N, C-alpha and C positions, 0 to 999 in steps of 0.2 A: 543545595538543591539535590533531590533524589532523582536519579535517572533509572527508571524501571526497565528500560530496554537493555538487553544483554548483547552488546556489540561483539561479543566473542561467540555467541550462539544465536544468531538471528538469520533472517532471510538472506542478508548479504553474505553470510558465511557459507550457507548452502550453495549460493551461486558461485562463490569462490572455489568450493570443492568441485563443482561441475566444470568451471574454467580449468582447474588443475587437470582433471581427467582428459580434457580435450587439448591439452598442451598449450593453453593460453596463460599469460602472466596474470597474477592476482595481487591485490593490494592489502588484503585482510586475512585474518586467520581463517583456515578451512576447518571443517568438522572432521575430526580424525576418524570417527566411526563411519562416516559416509565415504571418506577416502579409502578406508580399509575394505568396505563393501565393493566399491567400484574396482579397486585394484585386484581383489580376489577373484571376482567373477568376470571382469572385463566385458561388460555387456556390449553387444552391437548397437543397441538402442538405449538411450537415456531419454525418458519422457518426464516432463513436469506439467501437471495439470493444476492450474491455480484457480480455485473457486472463490470468487470475490465475496468477502464478508463471512466466510465459513470458519469462524473462530473456534477455538477448542471448547469453550464453555457451552456455546450453543450446540456444538456437536454432541456433547455429553448429555444435554437436556433433550436431545432429539432421538439419539440412537441407543440401542441396548448394547451390552457387553459383547454379544455374539455377532454384531454387525461387522461388515467387511472393513469399514473405515476404523472402527475402534480396535478390532483385532490386529490391524496392521499399522496402527499408530505407534511409531517408535517412541515418540515423546512429544511434549509440547515445547515449542521454542517461542521467542518473542519476534514480533515484527520490529521495524524501525520506528523512529519518531518523525512525524506524527503517524498514528495508526490509520493511514488513509491510502487510497489507491495510487494517487500521483506519486507519493514518496515510495511506497512499498513495492509496487510492481516495477518501478524503475530500478530499484535495488535488486530485485529478483532477476531482472533481465540483463543487468549490467555487472553486478558484483561491486557496485559502488554504494557508499552511504549517501543519504540525502545532502549532507554538507558538501560532498564532492560533486554530485550530479547537478545540484542546484534546484532539483525538483522537490520543493518543500511542502506544497499543499495545494488544495483545490483552487484557491484564489491566492494570487501573489502580487505584491507590489513590484512593478517593473520601473525602476528609477529612470532609465533612459527615456522613457516615454511618459513618465509621471502619471501612470494609470494603474489601477488594481484590476488584474486580468484573471479570468477563469482559465487556468493554465492549459488544460488539454484542448480547449476550444479556441483559444486566442481571441475571446470576446471580452469586453469590459464587464466586470461584475455587475449584475443587475440588468444587463441589456436584454430586454424582452424580445427584441427582434433577432437576437443571437447572430449578429453580423461579425464575422471574423475581421480583425484588424491586421493589415499587412505588417504594420510596425511591431505588433505584438508577436506575430509569427516569426518575423525576422529576429526579434530579441531572443526568443526561445532557441531558434536555430543557431544563433551566434554564441549564446552563453551556456546553455544547458548541455551536459554530457549524457548522451542517451544511446550511444552505439551499443548494440546488444551483443550478448554472447553468440547468438545465432549468426549475426552479421560477421563477427570476427572469425568464427569457425569457417564460414564460406570464403572470407578473404584469404584465410590461410591456405585453403584449397585442397586439404587432405581429406577431411570429413565433410558432412553436410549438416546444416542447421536449418530448421523450419520453424516458422512462427504462425500460429493459428489464432485469428481474431474473428469475432462475429461482426466486424465492420471493416471498411476499407477494401482495397483490391483483393480479390481471391478469398473473400471471407466465407466462413462456414455459415450455414443457415439456421441450425439449431443444435441442441446437445447431441442428438443421434448422428448428425452430419459431422460434427467435430470428432466424435469417437470413431466414426467410419474412416475419416482421413488419417487419424492416428494409426489405426490398424493397418491401413494400406501402406503408409510410409514405413512402418516397422517391418513389413514383409519385403520391402525393397532391399537390394544389396547395399552393403557398405555401412560403416559406423556413422551414427547420426545423433543429433540432439533435437528433440521436438519440444517446443514450449507452446502450451495451449492455454489461452485465457478465457474464462467463463464469467460472464457478468452476474450470474446468479450464485447464491441466493441474495446477494447484496441489493440488487435492484428492487426485488419484491419486499425485502425486509425494511427498506427505507419507507415504503408505502404502507405496509400492513403491520409492521412491528416484527421484531426478531423472533418472537415465539408464536407467531400466528400459524394457523393450520397450513396456509399457503406456503409460508417460508419453510416449515418443517417438511412438507411434502416434497419440496424441491431438493432438500438435503437427502431425504430418503431415496428419491429418484437417482441422484448422483451416486449415492452409495451402491445401489443395485446395478446401475448400468456400467459404472466403472469396474465393478467386480466382474460383470459379464465380459467386458472388454479384456480384462487381464487374463481371464481363463483361455482366451484365444491367442495370447502372445507367448513368445518364447525369446530367449536371448535378450531380454529387456528388463531394465529396472525402471519402475514408475514411481515418481514422487507426486503425491497429492498434498497441496498446501493451500493456505489462504493468505491474502495480503494483510488482513486485520480481522478482528471480530466486530461485534455490534452490541449496542445497548439501547433499550427503549428510553426515550428522553422526554423531558418537560422543557418546552421552548420558552425562552425569555426574549422579548423584543426590547432592544436597547432604546428604541424611540420613546419608550415609556419612562425613561430616565434622562430628561433633558439636561440636567446638570452634568451627567456623564458625557452626553453627546457634545455639549459645549466645550469639552476638553479635547475633542478629537480634531486632528489635523486633516485626516482623510478617512476613507472607508476602512472598515476592518478587513483583515485578510487571513490567510491560511484556512482555518476551519472553525465552525461554530463551537467546537469543544477544545480547540487549541487556537485561541484568538489572539491575533497580532494587533496591537494598538499603537498607532502613531499619535503622539500627544503634543499639543502646543507647548513650547518651551516654558511659558509662564504658568502653565496649568498642571505641571507634573506632580507637584506636592498635593494639590487639590484632588487630582485624579486618584492618587494612591489612597487618600482618605475616603473618597467616595466609593472606590472599589471595595475597600475593607468593610465599609458600612453595608453595602448592598449584596456583595457576591462572595465574600471570603469563606462562607460555609460550603460553597459548591466549587470554587476554583482556587487554585494556588497561583498567585501573581509573581512573576519573575522579571527582573530587569534584563535588558539586552546583554549587559556584561555577564550576568549570571548564566544566561542561556549559552553564551559563547564559551565561557570557561568550563561549564559542565560537560561540554561535548554531547549535548542532548540530541543533536542531529547526527551523531556518530563521529568517529575519528577519521582522519585523512586530510588531504590537502583541500583547503577551503575553496569552493567555487568562487569565481571573481564577483558574483552578484550576491553571495550569501549574506554578508553583513548589511548591504543596502536593502535586502528583502525583509530583514527582521525589523519589527517595530521597536519602539522604546520599551514596550512591555509585552510579555506573553502570558496569557491566562490559560491554565490547563485544568480541564474538568476533572473533579475527583468524585462527583456524585452523578446524578442523572440529568443535569441541567445543560442547556446550550445557551449561547448568547448570539442572537440574530441581529443583523443590521442590514443596510441597504443591499438588496439583491440576494440575501440569504434565503435558502429554501426552508419551508416548514415541513419537516419530515417526522415520522413516528419513531424511527430508530436511527441512531447515528453512531459515529465512531470518531477516533482521533483523540479521545481523552486518555487518562492514565489509569483506567480501571482494568482489572484482570480480564473482564469480558471483552475488552477491546484489543489488548496488546498481545494476548497469547493465541498462537495459531498452531494447528496440528502439523506435525511432520509425519506423514503417512508414507510408508515405504513398502512397495510390492516387488519382490524379487522373483522374476520369471526366468532366471538363469539356472535354477536348481535342477 
């Protein structure tokens, strides 16, 4: 099994370099070129702005060589597997790989409650009323490792850590507000780490496609406004990254394949381009044949044992729920197809597959200490 994600040079490793700079322990390789930059300039402020879905390839198709993001892109690195927000933002905020955090995908099977749950929301997959389940929230709090770098910095009590989200308590209202808060924090006294999460351009790309005029306009806006922010900063190093890229997709509804559905033990999970299948014991051989017949041109199918031995979800100590959350098979997209089942959203652009458009993200570095 080929693992395209480079777990020596991915978002987890960037996060570990940040952990190192703030005197926190870390479990994975750091990025030597980021360590050297931080050690040489010793910035008062380290800022990470994560623009959801703004992968390297879409950046290149949208911006010219003279644009701020392209000029300051140090290189492209990979995200973690799967290339999706649940897994990748958790790795960026913690310095843990998905195998360790247990945050594996948008929808996950929670064995303790025998339900497939939309992870961030604590609702059962496909619940149109979007009612959070207490038992699902309790499961997440009990098993998933999500303590952030920012929380650990604050617990240590020497420096400051700040988290900026467009939702929850003390949320920012829009892009301009987010950048205003970053600037304000950077001008305050003391060494600090600021992590800011931006839902765009991902939200719009899902609805309109990754190369739509609306999607490209959002990327250009972020290029211009983050450049303007950086012009006003000093004693600061800013990282601009993405959690994953995007790919325009053709959706396939599994309900149109009743012979495949008959093999399923429960709902599919993880992602429409990284699909977890739990299969009835007496149907596994039949499922493999049917999958090869219908979907092998667009997906690579792997057994649970192959997924575990390959360290597809990264190296590190396995989370206690990791193996129970994996299906008997995992299908990974290699073309532009998705596999939808009960509760899956029909979207124009998606991610979590194994194409370059999805797994490569920009590492943009702006040094305002010079």
